[in-house]
C-alpha positions in Angstrom: -25.9 6.9 28.5 -25.0 4.2 26.1 -25.6 2.8 22.7 -23.9 -0.1 21.6 -23.1 -0.4 17.7 -22.1 -3.7 16.0 -19.1 -3.3 14.0 -19.5 -4.8 10.2 -15.9 -6.0 9.7 -13.5 -5.5 7.3 -14.1 -7.8 4.0 -10.9 -10.6 3.5 -9.7 -9.9 0.6 -9.4 -13.0 -1.9 -5.9 -12.0 -4.0 -3.0 -9.8 -3.5 -1.9 -6.9 -6.1 0.8 -6.3 -8.0 2.4 -2.8 -8.1 3.0 -2.6 -11.7 4.4 0.9 -13.3 1.8 4.2 -13.7 0.5 3.8 -17.3 -0.5 6.7 -19.2 -4.0 8.2 -19.6 -4.7 7.8 -23.2 -3.6 3.6 -22.6 -7.3 3.8 -21.0 -8.0 1.8 -17.9 -5.4 -1.2 -16.8 -6.2 -3.7 -14.6 -3.9 -4.5 -12.1 -2.8 -8.2 -12.2 -3.5 -10.3 -8.9 -2.1 -13.0 -7.7 -4.8 -15.6 -5.0 -4.3 -15.6 -1.9 -3.7 -19.5 -1.9 -0.7 -18.8 -4.3 1.2 -16.5 -1.7 3.9 -17.8 0.8 2.4 -17.9 4.1 5.4 -15.6 5.8 4.8 -12.9 3.5 1.0 -13.0 4.3 2.3 -13.0 7.6 3.8 -9.9 7.3 1.5 -8.3 5.1 -0.9 -8.8 8.0 1.5 -7.4 10.2 1.7 -4.6 8.9 -1.6 -3.5 7.9 -2.5 -4.1 12.0 0.9 -1.5 12.5 -0.9 0.7 10.1 -4.3 0.6 11.7 -2.9 0.9 15.7 -0.7 3.8 13.6 -4.0 5.9 12.2 -6.0 5.5 15.3 -3.2 7.0 17.5 -3.0 3.4 19.7 -1.1 1.3 20.9 -1.6 -2.3 19.7 -2.5 -4.0 23.1 -0.7 -7.8 21.6 2.5 -5.9 22.1 3.5 -5.5 25.6 5.2 -2.2 26.5 
């Protein structure tokens, strides 16, 4: 028996967050600064996408089909 499922794609972000120092608990919740994707250099976006893709296949314990072995 074969069952087909329709997968929901990941949500594409509109911005990237900036890494900030950890704040003290008594300071309350702090909004993490963000930069719109349109303001990030294409090379940086490419590197971030490559890293994300590598992490996905690593977590799935699968070889990336785009990488020739």
